[in-house]
N, CA, C and O atoms as a Tinker XYZ file with bonds, in Angstrom:
   476  protein
     1  N      0.976000   -0.989000   -0.379000    73     2
     2  CA    -0.241000   -0.010000   -0.221000    64     1     3
     3  C      0.537000    1.470000    0.097000    63     2     4     5
     4  O      0.122000    2.579000   -0.239000    81     3
     5  N      1.828000    1.153000    0.867000    73     3     6
     6  CA     2.788000    1.952000    1.000000    64     5     7
     7  C      3.110000    2.817000   -1.260000    63     6     8     9
     8  O      2.981000    3.881000   -1.866000    81     7
     9  N      3.600000    1.185000   -1.549000    73     7    10
    10  CA     3.963000    1.511000   -2.460000    64     9    11
    11  C      3.187000    2.232000   -3.556000    63    10    12    13
    12  O      3.881000    3.078000   -4.120000    81    11
    13  N      1.864000    2.127000   -4.041000    73    11    14
    14  CA     1.103000    3.007000   -4.257000    64    13    15
    15  C      0.743000    4.128000   -4.077000    63    14    16    17
    16  O      0.339000    4.870000   -4.973000    81    15
    17  N      0.894000    4.606000   -2.133000    73    15    18
    18  CA     0.557000    6.164000   -2.322000    64    17    19
    19  C      2.132000    7.053000   -2.594000    63    18    20    21
    20  O      2.036000    8.274000   -2.472000    81    19
    21  N      3.284000    6.596000   -2.883000    73    19    22
    22  CA     4.383000    7.245000   -3.315000    64    21    23
    23  C      4.730000    7.535000   -4.483000    63    22    24    25
    24  O      5.460000    8.422000   -4.924000    81    23
    25  N      3.712000    6.104000   -5.320000    73    23    26
    26  CA     3.900000    6.272000   -6.894000    64    25    27
    27  C      2.890000    7.294000   -7.589000    63    26    28    29
    28  O      2.907000    8.045000   -8.564000    81    27
    29  N      1.679000    6.797000   -6.208000    73    27    30
    30  CA     0.495000    8.447000   -7.010000    64    29    31
    31  C      1.067000    9.745000   -6.507000    63    30    32    33
    32  O      0.364000   10.737000   -6.699000    81    31
    33  N      2.435000    9.942000   -5.782000    73    31    34
    34  CA     2.582000   11.068000   -5.209000    64    33    35
    35  C      3.256000   11.834000   -5.901000    63    34    36    37
    36  O      3.137000   13.029000   -6.174000    81    35
    37  N      4.304000   10.718000   -6.292000    73    35    38
    38  CA     5.375000   11.265000   -7.372000    64    37    39
    39  C      4.672000   11.435000   -8.431000    63    38    40    41
    40  O      4.788000   12.595000   -8.827000    81    39
    41  N      3.960000   10.777000   -9.105000    73    39    42
    42  CA     2.862000   11.110000  -11.215000    64    41    43
    43  C      2.341000   12.399000  -10.513000    63    42    44    45
    44  O      2.596000   13.390000  -11.197000    81    43
    45  N      1.754000   12.654000   -9.471000    73    43    46
    46  CA     1.407000   13.659000   -9.044000    64    45    47
    47  C      2.173000   14.941000   -9.382000    63    46    48    49
    48  O      2.020000   15.723000  -10.320000    81    47
    49  N      3.410000   14.944000   -7.928000    73    47    50
    50  CA     4.501000   15.918000   -8.334000    64    49    51
    51  C      5.335000   16.191000  -10.112000    63    50    52    53
    52  O      5.817000   17.201000  -10.623000    81    51
    53  N      5.211000   15.048000  -10.516000    73    51    54
    54  CA     5.861000   15.110000  -11.908000    64    53    55
    55  C      5.691000   15.922000  -12.778000    63    54    56    57
    56  O      6.381000   16.580000  -13.556000    81    55
    57  N      3.592000   15.636000  -12.280000    73    55    58
    58  CA     2.090000   16.174000  -13.278000    64    57    59
    59  C      2.484000   17.959000  -13.278000    63    58    60    61
    60  O      2.411000   18.700000  -14.257000    81    59
    61  N      2.845000   18.283000  -12.077000    73    59    62
    62  CA     3.180000   20.011000  -11.536000    64    61    63
    63  C      4.215000   19.931000  -11.722000    63    62    64    65
    64  O      4.054000   19.853000  -12.940000    81    63
    65  N      5.195000   19.876000  -11.621000    73    63    66
    66  CA     6.580000   19.871000  -12.115000    64    65    67
    67  C      7.168000   20.434000  -13.474000    63    66    68    69
    68  O      7.814000   21.396000  -13.890000    81    67
    69  N      6.503000   19.150000  -13.966000    73    67    70
    70  CA     7.978000   18.711000  -14.810000    64    69    71
    71  C      7.313000   20.271000  -16.843000    63    70    72    73
    72  O      7.883000   20.541000  -17.900000    81    71
    73  N      6.186000   20.633000  -16.312000    73    71    74
    74  CA     5.718000   21.930000  -17.319000    64    73    75
    75  C      6.815000   22.642000  -16.530000    63    74    76    77
    76  O      7.982000   22.559000  -16.911000    81    75
    77  N      6.541000   23.209000  -15.647000    73    75    78
    78  CA     7.119000   24.854000  -14.997000    64    77    79
    79  C      9.153000   24.579000  -15.926000    63    78    80    81
    80  O      9.902000   25.228000  -16.656000    81    79
    81  N      9.138000   22.600000  -14.895000    73    79    82
    82  CA    10.964000   22.866000  -15.876000    64    81    83
    83  C     10.987000   22.971000  -17.443000    63    82    84    85
    84  O     12.154000   23.161000  -17.784000    81    83
    85  N     10.401000   22.936000  -18.197000    73    83    86
    86  CA     9.698000   22.921000  -19.601000    64    85    87
    87  C      9.746000   24.185000  -20.225000    63    86    88    89
    88  O     10.133000   24.430000  -21.368000    81    87
    89  N      9.049000   25.454000  -18.837000    73    87    90
    90  CA     8.812000   26.768000  -19.446000    64    89    91
    91  C      7.591000   26.831000  -19.935000    63    90    92    93
    92  O      7.134000   27.947000  -19.688000    81    91
    93  N      6.513000   25.882000  -20.762000    73    91    94
    94  CA     5.645000   25.830000  -21.010000    64    93    95
    95  C      4.470000   26.769000  -20.497000    63    94    96    97
    96  O      3.847000   26.574000  -19.454000    81    95
    97  N      4.325000   27.485000  -21.103000    73    95    98
    98  CA     4.002000   28.264000  -21.378000    64    97    99
    99  C      2.251000   28.595000  -22.222000    63    98   100   101
   100  O      2.169000   28.834000  -23.427000    81    99
   101  N      0.965000   28.534000  -21.247000    73    99   102
   102  CA    -0.146000   28.487000  -22.097000    64   101   103
   103  C     -0.260000   29.478000  -23.052000    63   102   104   105
   104  O      0.648000   30.123000  -23.576000    81   103
   105  N     -1.844000   29.568000  -23.297000    73   103   106
   106  CA    -1.901000   31.345000  -24.034000    64   105   107
   107  C     -2.427000   31.881000  -23.084000    63   106   108   109
   108  O     -3.052000   31.482000  -22.101000    81   107
   109  N     -1.957000   33.309000  -23.661000    73   107   110
   110  CA    -2.592000   34.643000  -22.343000    64   109   111
   111  C     -2.587000   35.907000  -22.735000    63   110   112   113
   112  O     -2.538000   36.157000  -23.939000    81   111
   113  N     -2.643000   37.066000  -21.652000    73   111   114
   114  CA    -3.032000   38.081000  -22.722000    64   113   115
   115  C     -2.181000   38.470000  -23.193000    63   114   116   117
   116  O     -1.165000   37.989000  -22.691000    81   115
   117  N     -1.860000   39.580000  -24.453000    73   115   118
   118  CA    -0.962000   40.399000  -25.159000    64   117   119
   119  C      0.421000   40.545000  -23.777000    63   118   120   121
   120  O      0.160000   40.811000  -22.604000    81   119
   121  N      1.910000   40.278000  -24.353000    73   119   122
   122  CA     2.614000   41.068000  -22.882000    64   121   123
   123  C      2.568000   42.535000  -22.963000    63   122   124   125
   124  O      2.267000   43.339000  -23.845000    81   123
   125  N      3.076000   42.632000  -21.411000    73   123   126
   126  CA     3.214000   44.182000  -21.624000    64   125   127
   127  C      4.779000   44.118000  -21.095000    63   126   128   129
   128  O      5.539000   43.165000  -20.922000    81   127
   129  N      4.962000   45.830000  -20.876000    73   127   130
   130  CA     6.344000   45.857000  -20.227000    64   129   131
   131  C      5.733000   46.031000  -18.731000    63   130   132   133
   132  O      4.831000   46.738000  -18.283000    81   131
   133  N      6.863000   44.815000  -17.993000    73   131   134
   134  CA     6.656000   45.226000  -16.271000    64   133   135
   135  C      6.439000   45.733000  -15.546000    63   134   136   137
   136  O      6.018000   45.441000  -14.426000    81   135
   137  N      6.883000   47.395000  -16.416000    73   135   138
   138  CA     6.395000   48.240000  -15.429000    64   137   139
   139  C      5.570000   48.682000  -15.412000    63   138   140   141
   140  O      5.770000   49.861000  -15.119000    81   139
   141  N      3.652000   48.297000  -15.696000    73   139   142
   142  CA     3.114000   49.086000  -15.762000    64   141   143
   143  C      2.243000   48.213000  -15.059000    63   142   144   145
   144  O      2.688000   47.397000  -14.251000    81   143
   145  N      0.682000   48.360000  -15.380000    73   143   146
   146  CA    -0.855000   47.734000  -14.902000    64   145   147
   147  C     -1.090000   46.870000  -15.945000    63   146   148   149
   148  O     -1.848000   45.972000  -15.577000    81   147
   149  N     -0.815000   46.787000  -16.885000    73   147   150
   150  CA    -0.910000   45.087000  -17.664000    64   149   151
   151  C      0.435000   44.399000  -17.008000    63   150   152   153
   152  O      0.174000   43.662000  -16.057000    81   151
   153  N      1.294000   44.469000  -17.219000    73   151   154
   154  CA     2.837000   43.683000  -17.237000    64   153   155
   155  C      2.419000   43.036000  -15.658000    63   154   156   157
   156  O      2.189000   41.826000  -15.659000    81   155
   157  N      2.338000   43.568000  -14.671000    73   155   158
   158  CA     1.956000   43.031000  -13.022000    64   157   159
   159  C      0.303000   42.592000  -13.250000    63   158   160   161
   160  O     -0.106000   42.181000  -12.164000    81   159
   161  N     -0.853000   42.535000  -14.356000    73   159   162
   162  CA    -2.103000   41.881000  -13.897000    64   161   163
   163  C     -1.357000   40.328000  -14.903000    63   162   164   165
   164  O     -1.800000   39.192000  -14.735000    81   163
   165  N     -0.045000   40.702000  -16.024000    73   163   166
   166  CA    -0.418000   39.779000  -17.219000    64   165   167
   167  C      0.575000   38.773000  -15.917000    63   166   168   169
   168  O      0.757000   37.568000  -16.087000    81   167
   169  N      1.143000   39.546000  -14.635000    73   167   170
   170  CA     2.263000   38.535000  -14.483000    64   169   171
   171  C      1.174000   37.745000  -13.162000    63   170   172   173
   172  O      1.106000   36.535000  -12.945000    81   171
   173  N      0.482000   38.745000  -12.497000    73   171   174
   174  CA    -1.060000   37.932000  -11.269000    64   173   175
   175  C     -1.521000   36.500000  -12.138000    63   174   176   177
   176  O     -1.367000   35.343000  -11.745000    81   175
   177  N     -1.991000   36.850000  -13.137000    73   175   178
   178  CA    -2.873000   36.143000  -13.635000    64   177   179
   179  C     -1.853000   34.157000  -14.656000    63   178   180   181
   180  O     -2.117000   32.991000  -14.949000    81   179
   181  N     -0.734000   35.184000  -14.714000    73   179   182
   182  CA     0.254000   33.752000  -14.835000    64   181   183
   183  C      0.395000   33.297000  -13.437000    63   182   184   185
   184  O      0.246000   32.094000  -13.654000    81   183
   185  N      0.612000   33.395000  -11.889000    73   183   186
   186  CA     0.980000   33.218000  -10.914000    64   185   187
   187  C     -0.850000   32.340000  -10.486000    63   186   188   189
   188  O     -0.765000   31.119000  -10.359000    81   187
   189  N     -2.008000   32.826000  -10.338000    73   187   190
   190  CA    -2.995000   32.187000  -10.649000    64   189   191
   191  C     -3.608000   31.359000  -11.060000    63   190   192   193
   192  O     -4.354000   30.549000  -10.509000    81   191
   193  N     -3.329000   31.511000  -12.068000    73   191   194
   194  CA    -3.405000   30.611000  -13.412000    64   193   195
   195  C     -2.110000   28.674000  -12.859000    63   194   196   197
   196  O     -2.327000   27.476000  -13.040000    81   195
   197  N     -1.389000   29.146000  -12.461000    73   195   198
   198  CA    -0.741000   28.259000  -12.033000    64   197   199
   199  C     -1.329000   27.350000  -11.085000    63   198   200   201
   200  O     -1.610000   26.185000  -11.366000    81   199
   201  N     -1.589000   28.095000   -9.510000    73   199   202
   202  CA    -2.301000   28.014000   -8.526000    64   201   203
   203  C     -3.592000   26.845000   -8.750000    63   202   204   205
   204  O     -3.958000   25.747000   -8.332000    81   203
   205  N     -4.039000   28.076000   -9.858000    73   203   206
   206  CA    -5.470000   26.702000   -9.741000    64   205   207
   207  C     -5.157000   25.362000  -10.517000    63   206   208   209
   208  O     -5.921000   24.429000  -10.265000    81   207
   209  N     -4.202000   25.148000  -11.370000    73   207   210
   210  CA    -3.839000   23.803000  -11.969000    64   209   211
   211  C     -3.700000   22.847000  -10.857000    63   210   212   213
   212  O     -4.219000   21.739000  -10.717000    81   211
   213  N     -2.751000   23.617000   -9.958000    73   211   214
   214  CA    -1.701000   22.818000   -8.428000    64   213   215
   215  C     -3.599000   21.617000   -7.715000    63   214   216   217
   216  O     -3.870000   20.423000   -7.588000    81   215
   217  N     -4.472000   23.211000   -7.437000    73   215   218
   218  CA    -5.470000   22.753000   -6.968000    64   217   219
   219  C     -6.467000   22.014000   -7.035000    63   218   220   221
   220  O     -7.260000   21.497000   -6.249000    81   219
   221  N     -6.168000   22.079000   -8.894000    73   219   222
   222  CA    -6.811000   21.104000   -9.298000    64   221   223
   223  C     -6.807000   19.721000   -9.477000    63   222   224   225
   224  O     -7.781000   19.071000   -9.101000    81   223
   225  N     -5.781000   19.144000  -10.035000    73   223   226
   226  CA    -4.649000   18.362000   -9.290000    64   225   227
   227  C     -4.896000   17.958000   -7.579000    63   226   228   229
   228  O     -5.320000   16.844000   -7.271000    81   227
   229  N     -4.601000   18.922000   -6.630000    73   227   230
   230  CA    -4.218000   18.502000   -5.099000    64   229   231
   231  C     -6.040000   18.094000   -5.482000    63   230   232   233
   232  O     -6.139000   16.868000   -5.459000    81   231
   233  N     -7.168000   18.638000   -5.748000    73   231   234
   234  CA    -8.474000   17.992000   -5.533000    64   233   235
   235  C     -8.911000   16.664000   -6.133000    63   234   236   237
   236  O     -9.713000   15.853000   -5.671000    81   235
   237  N     -8.086000   16.608000   -7.463000    73   235   238
   238  CA    -8.829000   15.273000   -8.076000    64   237   239
   239  C     -7.662000   14.115000   -7.188000    63   238   240   241
   240  O     -8.186000   13.012000   -7.032000    81   239
   241  N     -6.570000   14.193000   -6.754000    73   239   242
   242  CA    -6.324000   13.707000   -6.151000    64   241   243
   243  C     -6.532000   12.929000   -4.498000    63   242   244   245
   244  O     -6.511000   11.790000   -4.031000    81   243
   245  N     -6.765000   14.533000   -3.942000    73   243   246
   246  CA    -8.162000   13.293000   -2.376000    64   245   247
   247  C     -9.385000   13.214000   -2.816000    63   246   248   249
   248  O    -10.147000   12.796000   -1.944000    81   247
   249  N     -9.942000   13.473000   -3.929000    73   247   250
   250  CA   -11.190000   12.717000   -4.294000    64   249   251
   251  C    -10.594000   10.606000   -4.176000    63   250   252   253
   252  O    -10.822000    9.720000   -3.353000    81   251
   253  N     -9.939000   10.659000   -5.263000    73   251   254
   254  CA    -9.212000    9.310000   -5.093000    64   253   255
   255  C     -8.792000    9.074000   -4.051000    63   254   256   257
   256  O     -9.596000    8.324000   -3.497000    81   255
   257  N     -7.959000    9.282000   -3.421000    73   255   258
   258  CA    -8.147000    8.638000   -2.148000    64   257   259
   259  C     -8.746000    8.510000   -0.869000    63   258   260   261
   260  O     -8.203000    7.843000    0.011000    81   259
   261  N     -9.936000    9.159000   -0.683000    73   259   262
   262  CA   -11.047000    9.305000    0.144000    64   261   263
   263  C    -12.020000    8.757000   -0.431000    63   262   264   265
   264  O    -12.982000    8.506000    0.295000    81   263
   265  N    -12.125000    8.358000   -2.001000    73   263   266
   266  CA   -12.709000    6.815000   -2.280000    64   265   267
   267  C    -11.699000    5.750000   -1.773000    63   266   268   269
   268  O    -11.738000    5.054000   -0.758000    81   267
   269  N    -11.084000    5.799000   -2.443000    73   267   270
   270  CA    -9.915000    4.697000   -1.689000    64   269   271
   271  C    -10.732000    4.200000   -0.671000    63   270   272   273
   272  O    -11.216000    3.075000   -0.550000    81   271
   273  N    -10.822000    5.189000    0.050000    73   271   274
   274  CA   -10.257000    5.116000    1.986000    64   273   275
   275  C    -11.491000    4.665000    2.134000    63   274   276   277
   276  O    -11.454000    3.638000    2.813000    81   275
   277  N    -12.959000    5.053000    1.705000    73   275   278
   278  CA   -14.358000    4.461000    1.796000    64   277   279
   279  C    -14.085000    3.114000    1.835000    63   278   280   281
   280  O    -14.332000    2.269000    2.694000    81   279
   281  N    -13.471000    3.040000    0.639000    73   279   282
   282  CA   -13.582000    0.917000   -0.030000    64   281   283
   283  C    -13.191000    0.803000    0.476000    63   282   284   285
   284  O    -13.522000   -0.318000    0.090000    81   283
   285  N    -11.958000    0.616000    2.061000    73   283   286
   286  CA   -11.158000    0.488000    1.915000    64   285   287
   287  C    -12.305000    0.202000    3.979000    63   286   288   289
   288  O    -12.741000   -0.877000    4.380000    81   287
   289  N    -12.370000    1.017000    4.424000    73   287   290
   290  CA   -12.993000    1.388000    5.906000    64   289   291
   291  C    -13.666000    0.138000    6.034000    63   290   292   293
   292  O    -13.542000   -0.223000    7.204000    81   291
   293  N    -14.288000   -0.649000    5.405000    73   291   294
   294  CA   -15.009000   -1.945000    6.229000    64   293   295
   295  C    -15.847000   -1.616000    7.140000    63   294   296   297
   296  O    -16.390000   -2.538000    7.749000    81   295
   297  N    -16.199000   -0.167000    7.502000    73   295   298
   298  CA   -17.177000   -0.565000    8.276000    64   297   299
   299  C    -17.197000    0.064000    9.679000    63   298   300   301
   300  O    -18.028000    0.133000   10.585000    81   299
   301  N    -15.254000    0.726000    9.381000    73   299   302
   302  CA   -15.198000    1.201000   10.839000    64   301   303
   303  C    -14.743000    2.581000   10.605000    63   302   304   305
   304  O    -14.051000    3.229000    9.820000    81   303
   305  N    -15.615000    2.749000   11.887000    73   303   306
   306  CA   -15.840000    4.665000   11.523000    64   305   307
   307  C    -14.947000    5.587000   11.505000    63   306   308   309
   308  O    -15.108000    6.680000   10.963000    81   307
   309  N    -13.444000    5.045000   12.380000    73   307   310
   310  CA   -12.729000    6.620000   12.143000    64   309   311
   311  C    -12.801000    6.146000   10.892000    63   310   312   313
   312  O    -14.017000    6.033000   10.732000    81   311
   313  N    -12.166000    5.720000    9.684000    73   311   314
   314  CA   -12.165000    5.862000    8.086000    64   313   315
   315  C    -12.743000    6.461000    7.599000    63   314   316   317
   316  O    -12.402000    7.405000    6.887000    81   315
   317  N    -14.105000    5.979000    7.913000    73   315   318
   318  CA   -15.218000    6.494000    6.865000    64   317   319
   319  C    -14.808000    8.531000    7.462000    63   318   320   321
   320  O    -14.866000    9.432000    6.625000    81   319
   321  N    -14.540000    8.740000    8.572000    73   319   322
   322  CA   -14.892000    9.988000    9.330000    64   321   323
   323  C    -13.373000   10.279000    8.222000    63   322   324   325
   324  O    -13.662000   10.802000    7.146000    81   323
   325  N    -12.244000   10.049000    8.390000    73   323   326
   326  CA   -11.237000   10.541000    7.866000    64   325   327
   327  C    -11.575000   10.595000    6.238000    63   326   328   329
   328  O    -11.343000   11.509000    5.447000    81   327
   329  N    -12.212000    9.283000    6.004000    73   327   330
   330  CA   -12.117000    9.508000    3.808000    64   329   331
   331  C    -14.017000   10.936000    4.180000    63   330   332   333
   332  O    -14.429000   11.448000    3.139000    81   331
   333  N    -14.352000   11.099000    4.736000    73   331   334
   334  CA   -14.984000   12.176000    4.768000    64   333   335
   335  C    -14.326000   13.531000    4.949000    63   334   336   337
   336  O    -14.639000   14.570000    4.367000    81   335
   337  N    -13.768000   13.431000    5.471000    73   335   338
   338  CA   -12.717000   15.108000    5.719000    64   337   339
   339  C    -12.223000   15.182000    4.661000    63   338   340   341
   340  O    -12.358000   16.308000    4.181000    81   339
   341  N    -11.391000   14.098000    3.691000    73   339   342
   342  CA   -10.554000   14.714000    2.484000    64   341   343
   343  C    -11.650000   15.048000    1.729000    63   342   344   345
   344  O    -11.415000   16.016000    1.006000    81   343
   345  N    -12.932000   14.539000    1.612000    73   343   346
   346  CA   -13.989000   14.766000    0.766000    64   345   347
   347  C    -13.796000   16.665000    1.235000    63   346   348   349
   348  O    -13.436000   17.656000    0.599000    81   347
   349  N    -14.215000   16.448000    2.525000    73   347   350
   350  CA   -14.035000   17.732000    2.421000    64   349   351
   351  C    -13.000000   19.113000    2.014000    63   350   352   353
   352  O    -13.388000   20.233000    1.681000    81   351
   353  N    -11.630000   18.648000    2.155000    73   351   354
   354  CA   -10.333000   19.152000    2.057000    64   353   355
   355  C    -10.950000   19.300000    0.081000    63   354   356   357
   356  O    -11.293000   20.458000   -0.158000    81   355
   357  N    -11.011000   18.878000   -0.465000    73   355   358
   358  CA   -11.411000   18.394000   -1.916000    64   357   359
   359  C    -12.310000   19.692000   -2.427000    63   358   360   361
   360  O    -12.218000   20.310000   -3.488000    81   359
   361  N    -13.205000   19.891000   -1.317000    73   359   362
   362  CA   -14.798000   20.745000   -1.716000    64   361   363
   363  C    -13.994000   22.101000   -1.339000    63   362   364   365
   364  O    -14.199000   23.054000   -2.090000    81   363
   365  N    -13.134000   22.284000   -0.297000    73   363   366
   366  CA   -12.139000   23.789000    0.161000    64   365   367
   367  C    -11.258000   23.611000   -1.243000    63   366   368   369
   368  O    -11.800000   24.335000   -2.078000    81   367
   369  N    -10.871000   23.381000   -1.440000    73   367   370
   370  CA    -9.520000   23.130000   -2.939000    64   369   371
   371  C    -10.195000   23.489000   -4.043000    63   370   372   373
   372  O     -9.446000   23.860000   -4.947000    81   371
   373  N    -11.293000   23.510000   -4.284000    73   371   374
   374  CA   -12.327000   23.533000   -5.893000    64   373   375
   375  C    -12.748000   24.970000   -5.685000    63   374   376   377
   376  O    -12.926000   25.660000   -6.689000    81   375
   377  N    -12.984000   25.661000   -4.093000    73   375   378
   378  CA   -13.214000   26.586000   -3.853000    64   377   379
   379  C    -12.287000   27.719000   -4.067000    63   378   380   381
   380  O    -12.434000   28.900000   -4.378000    81   379
   381  N    -11.068000   26.790000   -3.736000    73   379   382
   382  CA   -10.002000   28.249000   -3.877000    64   381   383
   383  C     -9.514000   28.336000   -5.242000    63   382   384   385
   384  O     -9.040000   29.346000   -5.761000    81   383
   385  N     -9.705000   26.903000   -5.921000    73   383   386
   386  CA    -8.711000   27.468000   -7.117000    64   385   387
   387  C     -9.971000   27.942000   -7.445000    63   386   388   389
   388  O     -9.738000   29.088000   -7.058000    81   387
   389  N    -11.412000   28.022000   -7.943000    73   387   390
   390  CA   -12.548000   29.135000   -8.727000    64   389   391
   391  C    -11.498000   30.344000   -8.632000    63   390   392   393
   392  O    -10.831000   30.927000   -9.486000    81   391
   393  N    -11.646000   30.506000   -6.998000    73   391   394
   394  CA   -11.563000   32.055000   -6.921000    64   393   395
   395  C    -10.461000   32.452000   -7.317000    63   394   396   397
   396  O    -10.463000   33.642000   -7.634000    81   395
   397  N     -9.033000   31.661000   -7.482000    73   395   398
   398  CA    -7.791000   31.997000   -8.063000    64   397   399
   399  C     -8.161000   32.544000   -9.394000    63   398   400   401
   400  O     -7.912000   33.671000   -9.822000    81   399
   401  N     -8.868000   31.461000  -10.054000    73   399   402
   402  CA    -8.906000   31.765000  -11.353000    64   401   403
   403  C    -10.129000   33.312000  -11.524000    63   402   404   405
   404  O    -10.221000   34.023000  -12.524000    81   403
   405  N    -10.658000   33.410000  -10.654000    73   403   406
   406  CA   -11.473000   34.984000  -10.631000    64   405   407
   407  C    -11.507000   36.026000   -9.947000    63   406   408   409
   408  O    -12.309000   36.955000  -10.038000    81   407
   409  N    -10.227000   35.841000   -8.912000    73   407   410
   410  CA   -10.040000   37.564000   -8.435000    64   409   411
   411  C     -8.988000   38.067000   -9.372000    63   410   412   413
   412  O     -9.511000   39.117000   -9.746000    81   411
   413  N     -8.153000   38.009000   -9.821000    73   411   414
   414  CA    -7.596000   38.463000  -10.919000    64   413   415
   415  C     -8.322000   39.137000  -12.114000    63   414   416   417
   416  O     -7.799000   39.803000  -13.007000    81   415
   417  N     -9.588000   38.840000  -11.957000    73   415   418
   418  CA   -10.898000   39.627000  -12.998000    64   417   419
   419  C    -10.716000   40.511000  -12.563000    63   418   420   421
   420  O    -10.195000   41.491000  -13.095000    81   419
   421  N    -11.408000   40.320000  -10.590000    73   419   422
   422  CA   -12.059000   41.336000   -9.618000    64   421   423
   423  C    -11.383000   42.268000   -9.303000    63   422   424   425
   424  O    -11.599000   43.327000   -8.714000    81   423
   425  N    -10.015000   41.511000  -10.008000    73   423   426
   426  CA    -8.995000   42.843000   -9.176000    64   425   427
   427  C     -9.015000   43.932000  -10.085000    63   426   428   429
   428  O     -9.300000   45.081000   -9.747000    81   427
   429  N     -8.640000   43.492000  -11.531000    73   427   430
   430  CA    -8.495000   44.782000  -12.536000    64   429   431
   431  C     -9.853000   45.985000  -12.490000    63   430   432   433
   432  O     -9.810000   47.214000  -12.432000    81   431
   433  N    -11.034000   45.024000  -12.542000    73   431   434
   434  CA   -12.284000   45.735000  -12.485000    64   433   435
   435  C    -12.321000   46.933000  -11.459000    63   434   436   437
   436  O    -13.065000   47.903000  -11.604000    81   435
   437  N    -11.274000   46.738000  -10.204000    73   435   438
   438  CA   -11.064000   47.346000   -8.566000    64   437   439
   439  C    -10.931000   48.117000   -9.688000    63   438   440   441
   440  O    -11.831000   48.637000  -10.347000    81   439
   441  N     -9.012000   48.183000   -9.970000    73   439   442
   442  CA    -7.887000   48.893000  -10.393000    64   441   443
   443  C     -8.853000   49.436000  -11.590000    63   442   444   445
   444  O     -8.131000   50.148000  -12.288000    81   443
   445  N     -9.541000   49.422000  -11.871000    73   443   446
   446  CA   -10.126000   50.121000  -12.952000    64   445   447
   447  C     -9.738000   50.314000  -14.499000    63   446   448   449
   448  O    -10.123000   51.217000  -15.242000    81   447
   449  N     -8.697000   49.016000  -14.869000    73   447   450
   450  CA    -7.416000   48.523000  -15.992000    64   449   451
   451  C     -8.611000   49.114000  -17.020000    63   450   452   453
   452  O     -9.824000   48.924000  -16.927000    81   451
   453  N     -7.884000   49.888000  -18.022000    73   451   454
   454  CA    -8.971000   49.530000  -18.836000    64   453   455
   455  C     -8.212000   49.032000  -20.471000    63   454   456   457
   456  O     -7.096000   49.503000  -20.686000    81   455
   457  N     -8.639000   48.394000  -21.222000    73   455   458
   458  CA    -8.394000   47.274000  -21.985000    64   457   459
   459  C     -7.660000   45.964000  -21.400000    63   458   460   461
   460  O     -7.058000   45.328000  -22.266000    81   459
   461  N     -7.603000   45.494000  -20.222000    73   459   462
   462  CA    -7.322000   44.433000  -19.786000    64   461   463
   463  C     -8.233000   43.298000  -19.294000    63   462   464   465
   464  O     -8.427000   43.104000  -18.094000    81   463
   465  N     -8.660000   42.722000  -20.050000    73   463   466
   466  CA    -9.206000   41.864000  -19.924000    64   465   467
   467  C     -9.224000   40.454000  -18.433000    63   466   468   469
   468  O     -8.390000   40.568000  -17.535000    81   467
   469  N    -10.212000   39.309000  -18.411000    73   467   470
   470  CA    -9.820000   38.690000  -17.527000    64   469   471
   471  C     -8.950000   37.767000  -18.154000    63   470   472   473
   472  O     -8.571000   37.587000  -19.312000    81   471
   473  N     -8.636000   36.964000  -16.497000    73   471   474
   474  CA    -7.352000   35.696000  -17.252000    64   473   475
   475  C     -7.751000   34.483000  -17.832000    63   474   476
   476  O     -6.909000   33.714000  -18.296000    81   475
């Protein structure tokens, strides 16, 4: 069982770290100089975008582990309680991920940057 947990941990970390090591970049806003509001907004969008994908991966990991704990609980109330807590953590990760995806757009509208869209 420890080998399965270690393997799942390694694959999760690898799926997050390898694209960063390869300097993979997704489609984004047109680049702007770093000393302008648009450049700072692009940086914030990039950071929050990566945070969103990390939290989605964490959520998938938590849901799979909770399902595994439910299946192997064999009626043990303590294991069922731990699995329920993991599902709660997964729900929190989804909420934080959605906020990370939406927060830069809200910040841009509050600051009043014109011509800069949401991430």
